[in-house]
N, C-alpha and C positions, 0 to 999 in steps of 0.2 A: 876150543875155543866157538861158540856159536855165532852165527852172520848178523850184524846188526840189523836190525828190525826195518830200518830205511831201506838197508839195499837187497832185501826180500821183496819189500812195496815194489822198488825199482824194476826191480825182475821182473813182476809178474805185470805192471805196467807194457814192459818193454815187450814179453810176451804174446798179450791181447793184441798191441798194434800190430805186431807180426803174424797172429788171426787174422786180424781185420784185412789187412793187406789186400788178399786176394779176392776177397768181398767187397770191396772197394773199386780195385781194378774190373770186377764183371759189372758193378751196376753201376757204374760211372754213366751216364750219358740217358739212362733208362729211368723213363716215371716208377714213381711211388703214387699212390691214392689212400690218402691216411684219414681215416673216420674217428672223428673224438665223440664222447658220449658228453651229455650235459654236465655227468657228476664226474665228471673227469676234467672238465675245465675251472668247475667252483670253487675247488679251494686254491688260491694265489700262489701258495709254494708248490703247488705239483704243477699247476699251469708254465711256474717260471723255469722249472725242472724240464716239463718239456717241449717248451719253447727253445733249451739249452741242446735237446737231443733231434731236434727237426733242424736247427741252424745246420751241428753239425754232419747231419746228412746232406742239405745245402749246398752248405762248404764243402763237400766231398764230389761236389759236380751229380749228385743224384737230383734227379726233377722231382720236384715234392709239389702237391694238392692237395690242400687240405678242405675236409668240406665237415661239417661240426652241425648237431643238434642244440638242444638247451633244454628238453624236456620238463626235468627236475626244475631249474628256473624256472619256467613258465607256472609248472605248479606251484611255486613259492609267489609268484608274483599274484597270482589268483587268489592264494589267500590272502592274501596281503589286502587287495582290492574286494574284497568278498564275491569273487567270481565262482560260482559254483563250477567245478570238472566235472565229467561223464569220461568215464576211460573203460573202454568194453572189449575184450581178448587183447590189452597191452596195445588198444590202440585208442587214441585222443579224441572226439571228438567235440570239431569246431567252431563253436559257435560265433556269431559276429565279434562277441568282445573277446571270446578268445584266439582269434585269426590277429584282434588290433593289438595283442599282448604278445603273440607270437611274432610279429612286424616290429616290436619296438624291442624283444628280447633278443631273437636270432640276429637278424640282420642290423641291431642297434649294438646293446650291451657286451652278450658274448662276442661278437667280432672281433669289435672292435679293442675287447682285452684280449683275444689271441693276438691282436695285428701289436697291441704296446707291449706285448711279451717279447713278440717277436724282434718286435723295432728295437729293445733291450740288447738282443742280440746282434744289430745290426743287419740283420734282415730286410732287405725289401720285400714287404710282404702287401699285397691288396686286396682288399676285403671286398668280397662280392655276395650277393646271393642269385638264388638262381632266377632270379627276373631279369640280371643283368645282362643285357647282350642275348637276352632269349636262351639265357645257356638251357634252361631246364622247360620245357615245352610242356605243359603238363595239362589234364581235362580233370572234372570236377567227379570223384567217385561214385558210384551208382548206390543206390541204397541196398544194404544185406541184410539177406537172412540168415539168421544166426539162431542159436536155440538156447534158450535161458536155461541154465544150469540148474538152479533152483526148480524152474516147475515143468520143465521140462520141454515145452512148447516152445515152437517157431515164434521168433522174430523181425521182426524188418526193420533194421535199423540205416537213418539216414546219420554218417559222420559230420555232415555240414560243411564249410569249406576245406577237406582232406582231399589231393587229388596223387593220382599214379600218372606216372612218368611215361609221355609218350616218346618224347623223343630228347634227343640232348645236342646240343648246337655246343663244338666245344673249338670252335675256331678262335672265338677272346679267349679261351685257358692257351692253346697252342700258342695263340703271340705271345701271351704274360712267359711261360714256360719258356719259349725260343730266346727271351732276351733278359733273361733271368731274373724275373719275379717267381714269388712264390703266391699262388691265390692260393686264399680260404672262403671256401662256400659256405652259407648257411643255407638251410631246408625249407627254402620258400619256391615255388617255380609258378607262373602263370599260365594261363593260355590265351589264344590269339585275340579274346576282346579282352585281356589284359587283367582277369578275373586273379587274383592273387590265392596261391593253396599251400595248406603247408600239408609235406610231406615226409616222410620215412626219411630221415638222414643216409642210414644205411643203405636204402634201397638210390639214395641220389648217390653216392661215392663206388657202389658198384654198378650203376649204369655210364659214372665218367669213367669210370677206370676200364666197363668196356669199350667207352668210345676213345680213350686215349691209347689205348693197348697197351695200358699198364704191363709192368712186369707185376708189382704187388698189389693189393690190394689190403691194408694193414688194419682191423678193426680194434681199437682201443677201447678196452670197456672198462666193466667193473668186477668181469672174471678172467681169472689169466686162462685161458682155454677152454678146452671139450670136455668133460669127464664122463662116462661111461654112468657113473655113479654119485649124484650130486654128493660133494663135502670129505669124498673119499681122494684123499690126495694120491692114492696108489692109482686110482683108475683114471688119473688122466690122458688120454692120446695126444704123444707128442709132434707125431704125422700121420696122417690119411693120403690116399689118392679120393681123386671122385668115386670110382668104382665103387673101395671099401665104404664111404658115407651113404652111398646109395645100400649097401650091404646092411650096415648099423641101422637105418629107418627099416629097410625090409624083414630084419629078423626083430624086429623090436627092441630092439638094444639101446636106440635113441628115442628118448621118449619126451614130453610136451612140448615146452619152448625150442629142446633141441631142433625139431624137427623142421620146420622152415628154416630155420638158420642155415643147416645142413644144405636143404633144396636151393635154398636161393644160392648157395656157395660151391656148391656141385655144378648146377646151369651157368653161372659165372665165369667158370673154368674153359667148359665147353666154347663159350663165346668167346675165347680167346686170353684171359688172362691168364700170368702163368702160376702165379700163388696167393692164395688167402691166409688170413692171419688173423689167429684171435687174442690177443695180449690183454694183460691189464694195465689201464692207463695210469693204476695213481701208485706203480711198482718206480723205482728210478732205476733208471738205465733200460727198464723192459724193452722199450723200442729200438736201442742200440745193441743187445744184448740177442734178439731175436733177428737183428739182420745182420750183424757183423762177428756173431761165433758159430762154431759147429751145432752148439748143444739148444740157444736158442732158450726162449724162456715161457712160451706158450705153448699152442697148436698150428701146425702149420698142415694145409691143405693144399695141396699140387695136382696137375690136372692128370 
């Protein structure tokens, strides 16, 4: 006689708990920096599901620091308000009007939506931008010379109010984490004169991970890992070392947008972060599976 379906499901759940236990014990008290892209936080049901996963990590004693961008929502607001946007090589030119919208969207709507989703799960989260507590000390990005792909000519581009991270002051984050809070940081920073800048969220997350001596930097994105051949599921890389990422770049196996991502991750690992993960932010339980199971779901890069 076949075993009842419910008893098989119960057995599977118990097996998963057994598999998770050594990871829970290993990571308790360690810090994870989790970066959420704008696409990940856009759909309410997806954000609710992610908040449950972050809450579970927090509840088992992992110190979580979340960092978010919001490029998709910023573009949508710009379209609604009729503010033209210029994006060059994946980087947004941030004029006066775009900076005002970035403050509204990043430090306002998205940050509050994430806090509300975590509040629903009973988590004491604190919303911040990089301007709070001088967390992200930045400087204006100097004009950059780029090659126009259509004409082949060199153009000088002024990215406007786009900043580069000079230093991370993690004192406020450490105080919050030590007292059981979950900080949620939007991707803005400022210089000593109080000029506010739009800063790449991946960069802020990486620099915070180094400063907090994080166990893991987890990038929740719209792709579920690194592929040698885009669109070919068989070519997904499950686990890499920093040395192997260098080899992928030098051999030409890594191409396009994969190259800067791999370079920044390899640098990050050499600065003390133990591992970096690229996983899907829209796949249910991807975060829990990556942290608490042997197989994982994305690409893990270790020092």
